[in-house]
N, C-alpha and C positions, 0 to 999 in steps of 0.2 A: 916285529915290534908290536905290542898290545895296547889298546887305548880303552877307557872307562870313561864314561862322565857322571857326575854324581846327581844330576837331575833325571834324565832319562832312564839313567843305568844301559845306555846302549854300547854294546861291546865291541871290537874289532881284533883281529890280528892280522897283520899281513907281514909277508914277507920280505924280509931287506937283504938283497944279494951280496952286496960289499958295505962295510961300513964308511962309506963317504958322505958326506954333508948334504949333497945332493939327492943320494938314495933317501936320506931320513926326511928333507924336504920333502922329497916327492911324495914319501907316504903319509905323512902331515898334511899334505896338500890334497890328497885323495879322502882322508877323513871329512876335511874341513869341507869337502865337494858334497860329502852325504850331509852334514848338518846344515850348509848354505840351500840345498834341495830341499831339506824339510821346514826351512824358513826357521833356523835356530841360528843365533851368533856365536861364537866362540870367544869369549873374553880374555880368558886365561887358561893357561896350561899348565899343571902342577908337574915336575918329573923330578928324575934324580939329577943330581949335580954331576954325575957323568956324562950327560948329553948336553951340556951348555956349549960346548964347541961346536956340537955336531948342528945345533938348531937353532944358531944367533940368530941366522937367517930369517927365521919365521917373527921374530918379533918386528924386524924392520920393513918384509915386505907383506906380512897378512895383517899388521895391525894387532897381533895379539900380544898381552902380556904374559911373561914368561916367569914362573915362580919355580926356582931350583931348592933342592934338599940341601942341606948342609951336609959337611962329607961327613959317611957312615950312616947316613940320614934316608930314609924311604917314604914314599906315598902311600901311606896304609891301604887305599882305595885299591891302589894300582898293584900292590903287592900280594893283596887277596885275589885280587882278578887273575893274576899270573899263575897263584896257587890253584885256581879252580879249572882255569884252563889245562894247566898240566895235568892234573886230576883227570881229567875227561880225555886228554889224549892219551897217557897213559893206558886208561881203559880200553880206548879204540884201537889203539895200537895192537893190544896182546888178543884183540878179539880177529884180527886181520889174519887170514891162513896162510900167508905168503913167507916162503923162510925168509925173501928180500924183498925189501919196499923200497922204490924208489924216491928219490928227494923231492921229487914234484907230489907224489901220492903224500908223502908226510907233510907238506906245505898245505895241501888240499885238507888234511886231518885235522890240523890245528885251527884253520881258517873256519871250517866247520863247527869243531868243537866250540869256539869261541862265539860263533854264530848262533850257535843252537841255545844259548843263554839268552838270546834276544827275541824268542818265539812264545814266551809266556811272560805276565806282567809281573814284575820284580817286586820284591818286597822293599818298599822305600821309594820305590819309583813315582813317577807323575801322574799313573794312572792305574786302578784297580782293574780295569777292564781291559784296557788296551796294551799289546806288547809292545817294545821297544822297536821291535820291527816294522810294526803297523803305525807307529807314531813316526818313524823315519821315513819309510818308504809309500807311507798314505795308500798300503796295499794289506789286504791280509795273505795270508797262506792258504795254499790250495794243494789237498792232498794229494790230489792224481799228479800233479806239478812236483812240488817241492818234497812229497814222502814218497813218491813211486819207487825210487831204488836207494839203497844205503851206498855210503861209500866202501869201494871195496868190491861191488858185486860184479858178477861177470854180466855184460849184456851184449846183446847182436844189435850192432848198427847197420841199418839199410844202406848202400853202397850201389849207387845207378854206375852201371857198365853201359859204355860206348864201344862198340856198336851192343845192341840188346840180344842179339841172336847167340850169344856166346855160352859156353858151360861154365864162365867164371861164377864164384858166388855172388847172390845177390846182397848177403849180409857178412860183416867182417866181424869177429872178436875183439872186445874192449873190456878196461876195467872202469867202472863207472865211478867219476870223484864228487861230481858234485852238479846239482840241477843249474842251468844258465839263468842266471837271476833277471838277465836283461831281456831274453827270447822268451815268446810264449810257449813255444814247446822246445824242448831239446836238453840237453844237459853237456858237462864237460867230461870227457872220456881221455883213456889213454890207451893207447896200442899194445897189445901183446904180443 
């Protein structure tokens, strides 16, 4: 599920494992927490009519007005956002050197592609100088943390062994997925 707002122009893409009402509610709740953490209040969500039954709960529990498109109608901002994310994801997918790509890596590829739009100030956003990421997180991007590796890079991660006087390897091979946005140093990796 992808989201974009019309003021900050902050974009997200969240994986939905199953198409249940609870899964959509939880994803929207995660997005609402981002906005609440940045002192923004979500008043209205525009979405396709296909989601009406899936997110009725939002209107009641989150006190957010829902605006559903009529049948065969679409939200133009959301459609453009989806197309942009798909284009970037397609380019990133074909840049990866692997013959088989696990589902988890594809999910992180989509989330990274959507998040990369938040790194620079967008045209028509609320600021010409601050990116949506800075506006929402109140933090800048650090080149040594956020851009040290790209998705799909081979990395070696230090693994402490007990006892320490063995010949077991001190580092293990992984594939890098994303920086850990909550941790000062570190990243999210997948074991090969």
